C-alpha positions in Angstrom: 115.6 119.6 50.9 114.6 123.3 51.5 114.1 125.2 54.7 113.1 128.9 55.3 114.0 130.4 58.7 112.7 133.7 60.0 111.5 134.7 56.6 110.0 138.1 56.0 108.6 139.2 52.6 107.3 142.6 51.5 105.8 143.9 48.3 106.0 147.7 48.4 104.5 148.8 51.6 102.5 145.6 52.1 103.9 143.0 54.5 103.2 139.5 53.1 105.3 137.4 55.6 106.8 138.4 58.9 109.5 136.3 60.7 108.0 132.9 59.7 109.6 129.5 59.1 108.7 126.3 57.2 110.4 123.3 55.6 109.9 121.2 52.5 111.4 117.7 53.0 112.5 115.0 50.5 109.4 113.6 48.6 107.0 116.1 50.3 103.9 116.5 48.1 102.6 119.8 49.5 100.2 122.6 48.6 100.4 126.3 49.4 97.0 127.9 50.2 95.7 131.2 51.4 93.4 134.0 50.3 94.2 135.9 47.1 96.8 138.6 47.8 98.5 136.9 50.7 101.7 136.3 48.7 101.5 132.7 47.4 102.8 133.4 43.9 105.4 135.9 45.3 106.7 133.2 47.7 107.1 130.7 44.8 109.1 133.3 42.8 111.3 133.9 45.8 112.0 130.2 46.3 112.7 129.8 42.6 115.2 132.7 42.7 113.2 134.8 40.3 112.4 137.9 42.3 113.8 141.0 40.7 115.9 143.5 42.7 113.3 146.3 42.2 110.4 143.9 43.1 109.3 142.4 46.4 112.0 142.3 49.1 112.8 139.5 51.5 114.8 138.9 54.7 115.8 135.8 56.5 117.4 132.5 55.4 116.4 130.1 52.7 118.6 127.0 52.8 118.6 124.0 50.4 120.8 120.9 50.1 123.5 120.8 47.4 121.5 118.2 45.5 118.3 120.3 45.3 117.3 121.4 41.9 114.2 123.6 41.4 111.7 123.7 38.5 109.2 126.6 38.5 105.9 127.0 36.6 104.7 130.6 36.9 101.1 131.7 36.1 102.4 134.1 33.4 105.0 132.8 30.9 107.4 134.3 28.4 109.1 132.2 25.7 111.2 135.1 24.3 113.8 133.5 22.0 112.2 130.0 22.0 109.3 130.9 19.7 111.0 129.6 16.5 111.7 126.2 18.0 109.3 123.3 17.5 107.4 121.9 20.4 109.6 118.8 20.4 112.9 120.8 20.2 111.8 123.0 23.0 111.0 120.0 25.2 114.2 118.1 24.4 116.2 121.1 25.6 114.8 120.6 29.1 117.9 118.6 30.2 120.7 121.0 29.3 123.4 118.4 30.1 121.9 115.8 27.7 121.1 118.5 25.1 124.7 119.7 25.0 126.0 116.1 25.0 123.7 115.2 22.1 125.0 118.2 20.1 128.6 117.2 20.9 128.0 113.7 19.7 126.5 115.0 16.5 129.5 117.2 15.9 131.9 114.3 16.5 129.8 112.1 14.1 130.4 114.7 11.4 134.1 114.7 12.2 134.3 111.0 12.0 132.6 111.0 8.6 135.0 113.6 7.2 136.8 111.8 4.3 139.8 114.1 4.8 140.5 112.6 8.3 143.8 110.8 8.8 142.5 107.5 10.2 146.0 106.5 11.4 146.6 109.7 13.4 146.6 110.0 17.2 144.1 112.8 17.0 141.6 110.5 15.1 142.0 107.8 17.7 141.4 110.3 20.5 138.3 111.5 18.6 136.9 107.9 18.5 137.7 107.6 22.2 135.9 110.8 23.1 133.0 109.8 20.9 132.8 106.4 22.7 132.9 108.1 26.1 130.3 110.6 25.2 128.0 107.9 23.8 128.4 105.9 27.0 127.6 108.9 29.1 124.6 109.7 26.9 123.3 106.2 27.3 124.0 106.2 31.1 122.1 109.5 31.6 119.0 108.2 29.6 119.7 110.1 26.4 118.5 107.3 24.2 115.0 107.5 25.8 115.0 111.3 26.0 113.0 111.7 22.8 110.5 108.9 23.6 110.0 110.4 27.1 109.4 113.9 25.6 106.9 112.5 23.1 105.1 110.6 25.9 104.8 113.7 28.1 103.7 115.9 25.2 101.1 113.3 24.2 99.9 113.1 27.8 99.4 116.8 27.8 97.3 116.7 24.7 99.7 117.3 21.8 99.3 115.3 18.7 102.2 113.9 16.7 101.7 116.7 14.1 102.0 119.3 17.0 105.5 118.0 17.9 106.8 119.8 14.8 104.8 123.0 15.1 106.7 126.1 16.2 106.1 127.4 19.7 104.8 130.7 18.3 102.0 128.8 16.6 100.4 127.7 19.8 98.0 129.7 22.0 99.1 130.9 25.5 97.3 127.9 27.1 99.2 125.4 24.9 102.5 127.2 25.5 101.8 126.8 29.2 101.5 123.0 28.5 104.9 123.1 26.7 106.4 124.7 29.8 104.9 121.9 32.0 106.3 119.3 29.6 109.8 120.8 29.8 109.7 121.0 33.6 108.7 117.4 33.9 111.5 116.3 31.6 114.0 118.2 33.7 112.8 116.0 36.7 113.9 118.6 39.4 114.0 117.5 43.0 111.6 120.3 43.9 108.7 121.4 41.6 107.1 124.7 42.3 103.7 124.8 40.4 101.6 128.0 40.3 98.1 127.1 39.1 99.2 124.1 36.9 95.6 123.1 36.1 94.8 126.3 34.2 94.3 125.6 30.5 94.2 121.8 31.0 91.2 119.8 29.8 90.0 116.7 31.5 92.2 114.2 29.7 95.5 116.2 30.2 94.5 117.0 33.8 94.0 113.3 34.5 97.3 112.5 32.9 99.1 115.2 34.9 97.6 113.9 38.1 98.8 110.4 37.5 102.3 111.7 36.7 102.5 113.8 39.8 101.1 111.0 42.0 104.1 108.9 40.9 106.6 111.7 41.0 109.7 110.5 42.9 110.7 114.0 44.2 109.0 116.9 46.1 106.6 119.5 44.9 104.8 122.5 46.2 101.5 123.4 44.4 99.4 126.6 44.4 95.9 125.7 43.0 92.2 126.7 43.5 91.2 123.2 42.4 90.6 121.4 45.7 89.9 118.1 44.0 93.4 118.3 42.5 95.0 119.2 45.8 93.1 116.4 47.7 94.3 113.8 45.2 97.9 114.9 45.1 99.0 116.4 48.4 99.7 115.1 51.9 100.8 118.3 53.5 99.4 121.8 53.4 101.1 125.1 54.1 98.8 128.1 54.7 99.7 131.7 54.5 97.5 133.7 56.9 98.3 136.6 59.3 101.7 137.1 57.6 102.9 133.7 58.7 103.0 130.1 57.4 101.2 127.3 59.3 101.7 123.7 58.4 98.9 121.1 58.3 99.8 117.4 58.0 97.2 116.4 55.4 95.6 117.3 52.1 93.2 120.2 51.5 90.1 118.5 53.0 92.1 117.7 56.1 93.4 121.3 56.3 89.9 122.7 55.9 88.5 120.5 58.8 91.6 121.1 61.0 91.5 124.9 60.3 87.8 125.1 61.3 88.6 123.3 64.6 91.5 125.6 65.2 89.3 128.6 64.4 86.7 127.5 67.0 89.5 127.2 69.6 90.9 130.6 68.6 87.4 132.1 68.9 86.9 130.6 72.3 90.3 131.8 73.4 89.6 135.3 71.9 86.2 135.5 73.6 87.7 134.4 76.9 90.4 137.0 76.6 87.8 139.7 75.8 85.8 138.7 78.8 89.0 138.8 81.0 89.8 142.2 79.6 86.3 143.4 80.4 86.7 142.1 84.0 90.1 143.8 84.4 88.7 147.1 83.0 85.7 146.9 85.3 88.1 146.4 88.3 90.4 149.2 87.3 87.6 151.6 86.6 86.1 150.8 90.0 89.1 150.9 92.2 91.9 152.9 90.5 91.2 156.0 92.7 90.6 154.1 95.9 93.8 154.3 98.1 93.4 150.8 99.6 93.0 149.2 96.1 95.3 151.5 94.0 98.2 149.0 93.9 95.9 146.1 92.8 94.2 148.4 90.3 97.6 149.3 88.8 98.5 145.6 88.6 95.2 144.8 86.8 95.9 147.8 84.4 99.3 146.4 83.5 97.7 142.9 82.9 95.0 144.5 80.7 97.5 146.5 78.6 99.7 143.4 78.1 96.7 141.3 77.1 95.5 144.0 74.8 98.9 144.0 73.0 98.8 140.2 72.5 95.1 140.0 71.6 94.5 139.1 68.0 91.1 138.4 66.5 90.9 135.2 64.4 90.8 135.7 60.6 87.3 136.9 59.6 85.1 134.0 58.7 83.0 134.8 55.7 81.6 131.3 55.4 78.2 132.5 56.6 77.9 135.1 53.9 75.5 133.9 51.3 72.7 135.1 49.1 69.9 133.6 47.1 69.0 134.3 43.5 66.0 136.5 42.8 63.0 134.4 42.1 61.7 134.0 38.5 58.5 132.5 37.2 59.0 128.7 36.8 59.5 127.5 33.2 57.6 124.8 31.5 58.6 121.1 31.8 60.7 121.3 28.6 63.2 124.1 28.8 65.2 123.7 25.5 65.1 121.3 22.5 67.7 120.9 19.8 66.9 119.0 16.6 69.6 118.2 14.0 71.9 121.0 15.2 75.2 121.3 13.4 77.9 123.9 13.5 81.1 124.4 11.4 83.7 127.1 11.1 85.8 128.1 8.1 89.5 128.3 9.1 91.9 131.0 7.8 93.4 128.4 5.4 90.0 127.9 3.8 89.3 124.5 5.3 86.1 123.8 7.2 86.1 122.5 10.8 83.0 120.7 12.0 82.4 121.3 15.7 79.0 119.8 16.2 77.2 117.3 14.0 73.4 116.6 13.9 72.7 117.1 17.7 69.3 116.1 19.0 68.6 116.5 22.8 66.2 117.9 25.4 66.9 120.0 28.4 64.2 119.5 31.1 63.2 121.7 34.0 65.4 121.0 37.0 68.3 119.6 35.0 71.7 120.5 36.4 74.1 119.7 33.7 77.9 119.8 33.4 79.2 120.4 29.8 82.6 118.7 29.4 85.1 117.8 26.7 88.7 118.4 25.7 89.9 121.9 24.7 88.5 122.8 21.3 85.8 120.2 21.5 83.1 122.9 21.1 81.8 123.5 24.7 81.7 127.3 24.3 80.1 127.0 20.8 77.5 124.7 22.3 76.7 127.2 25.0 76.4 130.0 22.5 74.0 128.0 20.5 71.9 127.3 23.6 72.0 131.1 24.3 71.0 131.8 20.7 74.1 134.0 20.2 75.4 132.5 17.0 73.9 131.0 13.8 73.8 127.3 13.2 72.1 124.6 11.2 69.1 122.8 12.6 66.4 123.8 15.0 66.4 125.3 18.6 63.1 125.5 20.4 62.6 127.3 23.8 60.0 126.0 26.3 57.2 128.0 27.9 58.1 131.0 30.2 61.9 130.4 29.9 63.9 133.4 31.2 67.6 132.8 30.5 70.8 134.3 32.0 74.1 133.5 30.2 77.6 134.0 31.7 80.0 133.9 28.8 83.8 134.1 28.8 83.5 137.4 27.0 81.0 138.8 29.5 83.5 141.5 30.6 82.8 143.3 27.3 79.5 144.5 28.7 80.9 146.4 31.7 80.8 150.2 31.6 84.4 151.3 31.9 83.5 154.7 33.5 81.4 153.1 36.3 82.8 152.1 39.6 82.5 148.4 40.6 79.9 149.3 43.2 77.8 151.4 40.8 78.0 148.7 38.1 76.5 146.3 40.7 73.9 148.7 42.1 72.7 149.5 38.6 72.3 145.7 37.9 70.4 144.9 41.1 66.7 144.4 40.2 65.4 145.2 43.7 66.1 147.2 46.8 66.7 143.8 48.6 69.3 142.9 46.1 70.9 146.3 46.4 71.3 145.8 50.2 73.3 142.6 49.5 75.6 144.1 46.9 78.5 144.9 49.2 78.4 141.4 50.8 78.4 139.8 47.4 81.3 142.0 46.2 83.2 141.0 49.4 82.8 137.3 48.4 84.2 138.2 45.0 87.3 139.8 46.6 86.2 143.4 46.4 86.1 145.3 49.7 87.0 148.7 51.1 88.2 151.2 48.5 88.4 148.5 45.8 84.6 148.8 45.2 85.2 152.4 44.1 87.7 151.5 41.3 86.5 152.1 37.7 85.8 148.9 35.9 87.9 150.2 33.0 91.1 150.0 35.0 90.5 146.5 36.4 92.6 143.5 35.4 91.1 140.7 33.3 90.5 138.6 36.3 88.9 141.4 38.3 86.5 142.2 35.4 85.5 138.6 35.2 84.6 138.6 38.9 82.5 141.7 38.5 80.7 140.3 35.5 79.9 137.1 37.4 78.7 139.0 40.4 76.3 141.0 38.1 74.9 137.8 36.6 74.1 136.4 40.0 71.8 139.4 40.7 69.5 138.7 37.8 66.3 136.7 38.0 66.1 133.7 35.7 64.9 130.1 35.5 67.7 129.0 33.1 71.3 129.7 33.9 74.1 128.9 31.4 77.7 129.5 32.8 80.9 129.2 30.8 83.9 128.8 33.1 82.4 130.8 36.1 85.1 129.7 38.5 88.1 131.2 36.7 89.8 133.9 38.9 87.9 132.8 42.0 89.6 131.6 45.2 88.4 128.7 47.3 86.1 130.8 49.5 84.5 132.6 46.6 83.8 129.3 44.9 82.2 127.9 48.1 79.9 130.9 48.2 79.0 130.4 44.6 78.3 126.7 45.2 76.1 127.5 48.1 74.1 130.0 46.0 73.8 127.6 43.1 72.7 124.7 45.3 69.7 126.8 46.2 69.0 128.0 42.7 65.6 126.5 41.7 66.0 126.9 38.0 67.7 124.8 35.3 71.5 125.0 35.3 74.2 124.3 32.6 77.9 124.8 33.5 81.2 124.5 31.6 84.0 124.2 34.1 87.3 122.3 34.6 86.8 122.5 38.4 85.7 118.9 39.3 84.8 119.7 42.9 82.6 122.6 41.8 80.8 120.4 39.2 80.4 117.4 41.6 78.7 119.7 44.1 76.0 120.8 41.7 75.2 118.5 38.7 73.0 115.5 38.1 73.7 115.0 34.4 76.8 115.3 32.2 77.0 116.3 28.5 80.3 115.1 27.0 81.2 116.7 23.7 83.6 114.5 21.6 84.2 114.3 17.9 81.2 116.5 17.1 78.7 114.4 19.1 77.2 114.7 22.6 77.1 111.7 24.9 74.6 112.1 27.8 75.6 110.6 31.2 73.0 110.4 34.0 74.3 110.9 37.6 76.8 113.0 39.4 80.0 114.3 38.0 82.0 111.8 40.2 80.0 109.0 38.6 80.7 110.3 35.2 84.5 110.5 36.0 84.4 106.9 37.2 83.0 105.8 33.8 85.3 108.1 31.9 88.3 106.7 33.9 87.5 103.2 32.8 87.2 104.3 29.2 90.5 106.1 29.5 92.2 103.0 30.9 90.8 100.9 28.0 92.1 103.5 25.5 95.5 103.5 27.2 95.7 99.7 27.0 94.8 99.8 23.3 97.4 102.4 22.6 100.1 100.4 24.5 99.1 97.3 22.4 99.3 99.3 19.2 102.8 100.6 20.2 103.9 97.0 21.0 102.6 95.9 17.6 104.6 98.6 15.9 107.8 97.4 17.7 107.1 93.8 16.8 106.4 94.7 13.2 109.6 96.7 12.9 111.6 93.9 14.4 110.0 91.4 12.1 110.7 93.6 9.0 114.3 94.1 10.0 114.8 90.3 10.4 112.7 89.7 7.2 110.3 87.6 9.2 106.5 88.1 9.2 105.1 89.9 12.2 103.1 87.8 14.6 99.8 89.1 16.0 100.3 90.9 19.3 98.8 89.1 22.3 96.6 90.9 24.9 98.4 92.6 27.7 99.6 90.3 30.4 100.0 87.3 27.9 102.8 85.2 29.4 104.1 84.0 26.1 104.5 87.5 24.8 106.3 88.6 28.0 108.7 85.7 27.7 109.3 86.6 24.0 110.1 90.2 25.0 112.4 89.1 27.8 114.2 86.7 25.4 114.7 89.6 22.9 115.9 91.9 25.8 118.4 89.3 26.8 119.7 89.0 23.2 120.1 92.7 22.9 121.8 93.1 26.3 124.3 90.5 25.3 124.9 92.4 22.0 125.2 95.6 23.9 127.8 94.1 26.3 129.8 92.7 23.3 129.9 96.1 21.6 131.0 97.7 24.8 133.8 95.1 25.3 134.9 95.6 21.7 134.9 99.4 22.0 136.9 99.2 25.2 139.7 97.3 23.5 142.8 99.2 22.2 142.5 97.4 18.9 139.2 99.1 18.3 141.0 102.3 17.5 143.0 100.6 14.7 139.9 100.1 12.7 139.1 102.2 9.7 136.7 105.2 10.1 133.9 103.4 8.4 134.3 100.3 10.6 134.4 102.4 13.8 131.4 104.4 12.8 129.4 101.4 11.8 130.2 99.7 15.1 129.2 102.8 17.0 125.9 103.2 15.1 125.1 99.5 15.7 125.7 100.1 19.4 123.4 103.1 19.5 120.7 101.2 17.6 120.9 98.4 20.2 120.5 100.9 23.0 117.4 102.4 21.3 115.8 99.0 20.7 116.5 98.0 24.4 114.8 101.2 25.7 111.7 100.5 23.4 111.5 96.9 24.6 111.9 97.9 28.3 108.8 100.2 27.8 107.0 97.3 26.0 107.8 94.9 28.9 106.6 97.4 31.5 103.3 97.8 29.7 102.8 94.0 29.3 103.9 93.0 32.8 101.9 95.8 34.4 
């Protein structure tokens, strides 16, 4: 599939990879992991052929088979000239061959319908022949199911039917990223390179993407900070560390365990080598000037110098770095109460959108709550109501001695642009003890060395978010509300945050798409859907299990509704009343579908035999066009029935 040999990669003066090799085989489902800044995204751009000449430079060989096609999802996207296309148009252009073939068929259809055509001419007969060949190729390559495939993928990623016809420019950056994912999946490349594909996905679209990738017939390489996602999808892990790539034959959890074992072995070897060096140095220092031992001392000195050259300390292990939140006075038993809370927004077009409707609930001391829901469901609005940041209808009552800390997605607005990262943190530390831990905390949030002296005003959006989060974690509180705290954090930073929050003795509410993060912390779930809040008791994993069952029931219902539409359309065409659709798995219905498939396959074969005969070209333009349109309709109906049969047969 793809193999890199003796690969080196540099970005400016920074060496990312040095003389390293790796391979991605057919049907490998692999992840690429490593600390932020080690070169994961740069490597994906290199493999996709999208490194610019004036950007990072590489040496070595990258070999791929002649049948390898690569699809690449970057973290940052640019649609450029595609902004005026609709979502469906943009998706349908994924397969360039089919797109061009479709346009060619459309042009030939117009030519065939031209009343000025000489139906007896050789050119006209050749046009019909080309049209027939193109239609056959289009059917063979799956063209007749292309639109239904595109609509299924768009629906799976959260787009409504109305969204199909909206222009790309009308979508936010997150939804544009979903369009790019849809287009990549429709291309069906033999190697998918996905850089943080779970960003901007809600729980429903994430679940759909997982299932799609589990069944993906080709290879993929994923960069993600969502370990739950990687554990579920990958069976191979490539790690970038020490400027080289190491392979682990398992998912992320396997990699983590195996890496810890290798680290212990490396530490033991390193400590043994250090002891050996100390012994060699002691011998040299003692005997190098003694004539009878000089030769032995010189030999030991050479051994020591060689060992010193080869000696390499294992990667620094920060897993032991942790901190605890400053203590706050305990709150009363009831922390927050909402009664009849509703919230609506007036949209630019004058319409009113209701986000929350008549919410009644209690938040009790010690609750550790995940707030979940699809994008746009109202999670951030709900958090802002809890934090008393926006106006709303209804009543919000705070319990006794509640001291709240709120990490919002707009928290970066409160940073002082002229302060350094270190000064911003020191000024926020409430005690001398907290000040002593500031540098350790900044290290966990990927700020070390000279980086702590950078002005917050020149930081990237992700860096500002990490500083804002680090500041929040210095403040004493007994109620902590956090809206997407894990954005821009790598695996190690998230582990540190989890450890700290596990020891937090207050009440906790978290909005996050990171399922591992939530499952490590919560004992209750608030699901926001259609303006209401459903409360689930138990861990996040238990909630997911219940939600998965509900999702499967909904999927079955949608499949049955689609089958009902097909049956109704067929009945209307044949002027027969539609029969009720039987439940999935009904043998009589499956047999009826199979019978209809057989009839259409016979019709399709008869049309092909007719169109293959020389006499077909003697027909008039209207007759030829009618026969071709009938053939295309048969192909479309067959594809729809194949899908229906798969749904019913399971």
